[in-house]
Structures are given as structure tokens and as C-alpha cells.
N, C-alpha and C positions, 0 to 999 in steps of 0.2 A: 504494500500500500504506500503510494508516494503522494504526500500531501503536506501542505503547511496549515496547521490547525490554528484555531483561535487560541487554544491553550498555549501553543508555542509562541505565537505573537505576544501574548500577554505576559508570559513568564519572562520573555526577553525585555519587556518594559519595566521589570521590577527595579533595576538600579535607578532609572530616571524617575519612576514613580515614588520611590523612597526619598529621593532628593527633593522632589516637588513637595511631598508631604511635610518634610522637615522644614523647608523654607517657608511654606505658606501657613503652617499651623503653629508656629513658634509662640505667637501671642496667646492663642487659645490654651496651649498646653501650660505655659508659664502662669497664666491667670488661674487656671483650675488647680495647678500645683499649690499656688498661694492660698487658695480657698481651703484646700485639704490640710495644709500645714496649720492654718489658723484654727480649723475645726478640731484638729488632733483626734481623729475618730478612733473609737474602740474596735470597730469591725468594718470590713469591706465585704460586700456581697457582689457576686457576678451573676449576670443573667444572659444566657446565650444557648444556642443549639448548634450541632454539627461542627463544622470547621471553626466557627466563632467560639464555640465552647472549648475547643482545644486552645485557642488563643487566650481564653479566660484562664485555663490551667497554667499557661505561661505567666500571666499576670499574678496568679496566686503565688507561685514560687518566688517571683522577684519581689513582690510586696512583703512576703514573710521574711525573706532573706535580707532585703535592704532596709525595710522600715520597721520590722518587728510587729506588724499589724496582722492579725489572723484574717484569712480570707475564706469565705464559704461560697460554694456554688449553689444557688437557689433554683429549685425547679420552677420554671415559668408557670406550670399548671397550678401552683399554689394560689395564684391570683385568678387566672383565667377559667379554671375548671372548678377548683374547690372554693373560690371566693373567700379565701382566708387572708387575714391581715397579719403581718409580721411586726414585731416590736423593733423598730429601727432607729430609735433616738440615738443621735451621735454616731450614725453609720454613714457609709458611702456606698452607693449602688452604681456599679459599672455594667452597662448593657452593651453588648457587641453584636452587630448584625450588618452584613454588607448591604442588604436591601432596606433594612429598617421596617420591613413589612409584616413580619410574623406577629399575628395578633396576641399570642400568649406572651411573647417577649415584651411587646409594647404594654400589655396589661400589667405585667410584673413591674416594669420600670415606672409606670404611672402610679401604681400602688405604693412602691417604695418612696416616691416623692411625697405622696399624701401622708405617709407614716413618719415623715420627718427626716428621711435620708437625703443626702446630697446626691441627686440622681444625674449620672453622666452617661451620655451615649457616644459610642464610637461607631460611626456608620459612614457609608459612602454616599448616602442619599440625604442631603440636607433638608429636603422637603418631605421626608418620610414621616409616618406617624411616630416612629421611635425618636427621631430628632426633636419632635414637639412634645414628647411625653415627660421630659425632665427639665432640669434647670440649665444644664451645660451640655455642649456637644463638641466632640473632637472629630472633624471631618477627615475621612481617609484621603480624599483628593486623588483617588486612584483612576478616575475616568471610567468610561464604560468597561464592564467586564462581561464579555459575551460567552466565554467558556462556562459550561455548567460546573466544571471543576474549578473551584476558587484557587487562585494562585497569588496574584499581586495584592488582592484585598486581604488575604490571610497574612501575608508578609507585613503589610502596612499595619494590620492590627497588632502584630507583635512589636513593631517599631513604635507605634503610638503608646502602647502600654509601657514599654521600657523607657521611653522618653518622659512620660508622665512621672514614673517612679523616680527616675534620675533627677528630675527637677524638684520633686517633693523633698528628696534627701539633700539636694544640692551637691551631688557627686560630680565634681568637675571632670574627673577622669572618665567616668562613664558617659557623660554628656559629649565629651570630645570623641569618644569611640563611636557613639551613635552618629555623630556628624560625619565621620569618616566611612560609614557603612556603604554608601553608594559605590565607592571605588572598589571595595572588597567584593561587593555583589556583582560587579562587572566581571570579575574573575570567576566567582562561584557559579555563575549561570552558564559558563562554558564547559563545565565538567559533564561527562556522559556516563561514567561508571560502567564502561563496557564489560569489565570483568564480572560485575554483578549481573548485568543483563544477560551475558552468555550463560551464566550459571542457573538462572531462574526462568528463562524464557519459556520453557516447557513445563514449569512447575505450576501448581494451582493453590499452594498454601505456603505460608511462611510466618515467622515471628518477626516483629519489629520491637527493638528494645531501646529504652532511654531511662534516664533517672534524673530527678530534680528538674532543672530548667530544660533539659533535653527530652523529658517525658512528654511534654506537650507536642513537640514535633514528631515524636514516635507515633503518637495517637493520630496525628494528621496524615503521616505517611501511610499508616495502615488503612485509613479511610480512602486515600487516593489509589492504593492498589486495588481496592474493591471497585471504586467508581470508574477507573479508566482501564484496568487490565483484567477485570473479573477474576481476581485472585483473592482467595480467602486469607487475608492478612490479619493477624491478631497482635495488638500492642500490649507489652508488659513492661513494668518496671523491672530493671535488671535485679532488683532486690527480691523479686517474687518468682522469677521464672524457674529458679532451681527447686522450687517446691513442686506443686502438681504439674504445671505445664511441661516440665522437662521430660515427663514420662512418655510423651508422644514423639519426642525427638529421636529419630533413627538415622541411619546412614544417609548422608547427603542432604539432610533436612536443612533448608535455607534459613538463615538468621541475619537480619540487618540491624546493626547497632548504630544509633544516632548519638554520637559522642561529642560533648563540649569539653573544652579544656578548663573545667572548673574542679571543685572538690570531689565530684562524683566520677571523674574520668577513670581513675585506676580501679575503682570498684566495678565499673562496667567492663573494663578490659579483663579483669580477673574472671568475671562470669563468661565472657566471650571465649577465653582460653579454656575454661572448663568444658564449655559446649563443644569447642573444637576437638577436645580430647575424646568426646563421645561420638566423633566422626560427623558432627553437624558441619554444614558448609557456611561458615560465619564470615561476615564482612563488617568492617567498622571504620568510621571516620576518625582514625587516630593513627599516629606514627609510633605508638608505644606497643603495638601488637607483635606477637611472635608467630604462633600457629595461625591465628586469625588473619584473614586477608585484608589488606589496607585499601581503603577507598580514598581518592583524591579529595582534599578539603582545603578550605581557606582558613588560615589563622588570622582572625580579626584582631582588632586592637584591645579587646576586652573579652573575658570568658563569657559574659552575659550576652554579648552580641554573636557569639559563635553559632548558637542554634539557628539564628536567622540565615546565616550563610549556608549552613548545612541543609536547611530546608529548601533554599533556592536551588542548590545543586540537585537535590532530590527531584524537584519538579522537572528540571531539564532531563534527568534520567528517565523518569516514569512516563513522560509524554512519548519519548522514543520507544520505550518498552511496549507501551500500549499499541502503537502502530506496528511494531515488529510482531506482536501477537495477533495482528489482524483486526484490531478494534479502532474505531474513531473516538478519541477521548472527548470530542465535542458533542457526541450524540449517544450518551448512555441510554439504555433501553427504557428505564423506568423512572428517570429523574427529571426534575424541573429545576430551573435556576433558583426560583424562590419557593420555599416550602412554607405554606401558611398554616401552621399548626395552631390549634386552640384546644 
């Protein structure tokens, strides 16, 4: 199958999209960061579904690591289906949605606002119901995304979340690293991971591992395998895979580890090496592996920006894999761009 997909066009836009987002949302992000610093919240809740919920998992880890504020993912159906109200005095609610259309996400964001939370939306559509549901909005500025499989909007969700936390904390090193991201992403988007593609092109199941800040992108990668390649991919924390999940790993079972150069790196590599000893076919984005096969990766200017570059490389890889397997990633059989759950 020889084609240039919407997915390919949009993932190649990621570096410029991130640069535009950072340039054009600086005032909104710094303003919201000041509001949150002044409020000094006891709790942050996130509201999202699908890829956006994976971005919310990234936000959870960076908030808890950088700010020491606990973060909870709240089920949107609490407001839309159960019509229940949460006690959210001195809380912040961050809702993430590319389209801003899902009624249950909008309902939960509006309910959080009514219950006293500072309600913030991260969305690509400034006229959407979600953008109007709360007090503050961080626009993705990603432009139209025609591919059903989100790429650039997911990456911008990670960047927006990280930039917000960096400005809340006033972490100058992290802020500088975020500003440098577009140049690193220009390199990351060129990787194709052909060694991984060759190993799994005829496989129909695999594990995707991460831990801490890389767990969010492992979840997203597993979803994209399903959406674009019709592969049954399951994501696990590397801290959990050696329990029950290891039992179905047999000879040549494929495992992809999404590794960042943070405090979790060596623990993930240790698990990868153990799985390799069980004759699993393991690949990792790290140069510290021995038996495990190394994938090309970009070392960014800060460990917390590493997962963003790793995910960008994954998108470039998985789009080509889908086509090699005979699928058009722009036209999944049963999916729509906007899923309006309630």
C-alpha cells in the first residue's frame, strides 16, 4: 500500500505545532500558573477519555513529582450519568479533550466549576462546549487534525500540561527544556524503528511497558497499535508485568518499553533484561540495555521532556507499520474522530 496519510502529514507537523503552541499560549499558561500558585490547592482532578486520559496520566505524575499535589482521575459519568456532586473546595479541575465535544467530559468540568474548583480546559477547539464550561482555557493551537488517530493534539496536551506545571513551580531548567523541544522533535519524528517493525509485522499481540512519566505514553502506544494496526497491545507498568502478565510471555513474544531517562529508567531496563532472558523479543528506548534490543531515541534537555520525544518517534513508526500490515490508519473500521459519550 503506497500512500501519504493524514496521520503522516500531521505527525510531521508536530515540531512546528509545539513551537506555535508554546509561542502563542505563553500568557495563558503563565496566568493560570499564577492562579494555581495563589490558590495553593489541596487536590487536582483530571477529566478526560481515550488519548486525552493518557495525557491526564502524564499530568498526574508530573504534578505529584514536581508540586507534591495529589492528582485523581475522575470518571466523567459521575456528573453526566449519576448526577452526583463532588466536594471540590480548594481543588483544581483539568479537563482535556481535542474536540471539547464529549458531553460527559463537559458535564464533569461544569460540575467541578459549580462545586468551587478552578476549572481549566485544555482543548483544540476554543468555541467548544468544554472551553465554555470552566473559568480558564489553554488552547492547543494544533490546527485541524483530520486523522482519526490523534497525534499532534496528544503531543501538545503533554506539552501544555508540562509547561503549566513548570510555570507553577517556577522551574527554570524545565521551562528552558520545554522551549527547546521543537528542535528535538524535529529529530525524533525521523526515526522509523525498522528493527521493531520487522520483528512484529506479522504478530497480533504485544506488551507495551512504561513506568512513572513514561507510563502515560505506554498507554497511548498500546491504544495506537489497536487503532491503526489491529494489534492487541496491552500496556503495563514495568513494576507489575512480572506478576500475572509474565505468564503468557513465551518464545519471541514482543515487548516494547517506552523509557525516559529519569529515576525509573534502570528499573524498567532490569525488567526488560529479565523478559529477554525468558526469550521474549524486547525493544527499549534506552542505550543502557544488554540483551534487550535498543531503539533509536532522542535525549532531550530534561528527563521530563523525554517521553514527548519518544512518543513522537513512536507515531512515525506505527503509521508505517500500519501501512506495511495492509491497513489505512486514517480509516479504522469502527471509529469516529469525536466520540460523544454520556
